C-alpha positions, 0 to 999 in steps of 0.5 A, spaced: 975 736 450 973 744 455 974 748 449 968 742 446 964 742 452 965 751 451 962 751 445 957 746 446 953 751 451 953 756 447 951 753 442 944 752 445 945 758 449 945 760 441 939 756 440 935 758 446 936 765 444 933 764 437 927 762 439 923 768 444 919 762 447 924 758 449 928 763 452 923 767 457 921 759 460 931 760 460 931 766 463 925 765 468 927 759 471 934 762 471 930 767 476 928 763 481 934 759 482 938 766 482 934 768 487 934 761 491 941 760 492 942 765 498 937 762 501 938 762 509 945 765 509 947 771 513 947 778 509 954 780 509 952 786 511 949 784 517 954 779 519 960 784 518 958 792 519 965 794 521 965 793 512 958 797 513 958 804 508 956 810 512 951 813 510 
């Protein structure tokens, strides 16, 4: 079942890549949501300064 789902997902990505306009739309939307994933969360470097590399 899981393999079937993964194959369907991969086929859909192939379909998207075959259409430059649709692929561009997908990539634009993906960038928006990727950047929103950590909104409001503290930066790890600020939260754990002891792990921050020295200059």
